[in-house]
C-alpha positions in Angstrom: -63.8 -8.6 -161.6 -62.1 -9.2 -158.5 -59.4 -11.2 -157.6 -56.3 -11.0 -155.6 -52.4 -11.8 -155.9 -49.7 -12.2 -153.3 -46.6 -10.1 -153.6 -43.6 -10.8 -151.6 -42.4 -8.2 -149.5 -38.7 -6.8 -149.0 -36.8 -6.6 -145.8 -38.2 -2.9 -145.5 -41.9 -4.0 -145.1 -42.6 -4.1 -141.1 -43.6 -7.4 -139.9 -47.1 -5.7 -138.6 -48.0 -5.1 -142.2 -47.0 -8.2 -143.7 -48.2 -11.8 -143.4 -47.6 -15.6 -144.6 -49.8 -16.5 -147.4 -49.8 -20.5 -146.5 -51.2 -21.2 -150.1 -48.3 -19.8 -151.9 -45.6 -20.3 -149.1 -45.1 -16.6 -149.7 -44.5 -14.0 -146.8 -45.5 -10.5 -147.8 -48.6 -8.8 -149.0 -51.5 -9.4 -150.8 -53.1 -7.0 -153.3 -57.0 -7.4 -154.2 -58.1 -5.6 -157.7 -61.5 -4.5 -159.0 -61.0 -4.2 -162.6 -63.5 -3.3 -165.7 -64.1 -5.7 -168.5 -61.1 -4.2 -170.8 -58.9 -4.4 -167.6 -58.7 -0.9 -166.1 -58.0 -0.6 -162.7 -61.4 0.5 -160.6 -60.3 0.1 -157.1 -57.2 -1.6 -155.0 -56.7 -2.6 -151.8 -53.0 -4.0 -150.2 -53.6 -6.2 -147.1 -51.4 -8.5 -145.1 -50.7 -12.1 -147.1 -52.5 -13.9 -144.2 -55.8 -12.5 -145.1 -58.0 -14.9 -147.0 -59.6 -13.8 -150.3 -63.1 -13.9 -148.9 -62.4 -11.7 -146.2 -60.2 -9.0 -148.2 -63.2 -9.3 -150.9 -65.4 -7.1 -148.6 -62.6 -4.3 -148.5 -62.3 -4.5 -151.9 -65.8 -4.5 -152.7 -66.3 -1.7 -150.3 -63.8 0.2 -151.9 -65.5 -0.2 -155.3 -69.1 0.6 -153.9 -67.4 3.9 -152.7 -66.1 4.9 -155.8 -69.0 3.5 -158.3 -72.5 3.3 -156.8 -74.0 2.2 -160.2 -72.1 -1.0 -160.4 -74.8 -4.1 -160.2 -72.6 -7.0 -161.0 -69.4 -8.2 -159.9 -67.4 -11.4 -161.4 -65.2 -13.5 -158.7 -63.4 -16.5 -158.9 -64.0 -19.6 -156.9 -62.3 -18.2 -154.0 -64.9 -15.9 -153.3 -67.9 -18.5 -153.1 -69.6 -18.8 -149.9 -71.1 -16.3 -147.5 -69.7 -13.0 -149.4 -72.2 -13.9 -152.1 -75.0 -13.7 -149.9 -73.6 -10.8 -147.7 -72.7 -8.6 -151.1 -76.2 -9.0 -151.9 -77.4 -7.8 -148.7 -75.1 -5.0 -148.1 -74.4 -3.5 -151.4 -77.5 -4.6 -153.3 -74.6 -6.5 -155.8 -75.1 -9.8 -157.6 -71.8 -11.4 -157.5 -70.9 -14.2 -160.3 -68.7 -16.9 -159.5 -66.2 -18.3 -162.2 -65.4 -21.9 -161.5 -63.0 -24.1 -163.0 -65.0 -27.0 -164.3 -64.2 -30.4 -162.1 -63.8 -32.8 -165.2 -61.0 -30.8 -166.3 -57.4 -31.6 -166.0 -54.3 -29.1 -166.6 -54.3 -25.5 -167.6 -58.1 -23.9 -168.3 -58.7 -20.5 -169.8 -61.8 -19.6 -167.5 -64.0 -16.7 -169.3 -63.7 -13.4 -167.5 -61.0 -14.4 -165.1 -58.3 -13.7 -167.7 -58.9 -10.1 -167.6 -58.0 -9.6 -164.2 -55.0 -11.8 -164.4 -53.8 -9.9 -167.5 -53.9 -6.7 -165.3 -51.6 -8.7 -162.9 -49.4 -9.3 -165.7 -49.3 -5.7 -166.9 -48.7 -4.5 -163.4 -45.4 -6.6 -162.7 -44.0 -5.5 -166.0 -43.2 -2.4 -163.7 -39.8 -3.0 -161.6 -41.4 -1.6 -158.4 -44.6 -3.4 -158.0 -42.5 -7.0 -158.7 -41.8 -6.9 -155.1 -43.3 -5.0 -152.3 -40.7 -2.4 -151.1 -42.9 0.2 -149.2 -43.2 0.2 -145.6 -47.0 1.4 -145.6 -49.4 -0.3 -147.6 -51.2 2.9 -148.9 -47.9 3.8 -150.8 -47.7 0.2 -152.5 -51.5 1.2 -153.5 -50.4 4.6 -155.0 -47.7 2.8 -156.8 -50.3 0.7 -158.4 -52.2 3.6 -159.5 -49.3 5.0 -160.9 -48.5 1.8 -162.9 -52.2 1.5 -164.0 -52.2 5.0 -165.2 -49.0 4.7 -167.1 -50.5 1.6 -168.8 -54.0 3.6 -169.8 -51.7 6.6 -171.1 -49.6 4.1 -173.6 -53.3 2.5 -174.5 -54.4 6.1 -175.2 -51.4 6.8 -177.7 -51.7 4.1 -180.0 
């Protein structure tokens, strides 16, 4: 499952590596995650917040495919529909399943498979350093996400 989350940037984040997410009215960076069905982190890419989800999908899918060449199906939300679905099939021979919200639904609707990645975002924001982006380089923020994910996995193993 792939998804993205916009994170506010602190004053230490350079303007060259941060952007403005007009949809969420937030200045900062966007973290794109790929997780397995249990919510464990498989790949992460940190980009400027102004990057559209479907454009960031190419980066996270390339990183995911680089690490895990046997993956055949990736679930994504409705923001990734369109050209990305056909291009992923051509480039990586990867099927993209798009989870869309029912048109007749009003209010909050729990969507199958989407909750897994949303839960992972919630787990990550329990770590103080990931609530806001303080890092100068996007790569350092990626490393912080990996460290938090490793900590979360080690807590699961000790239960």
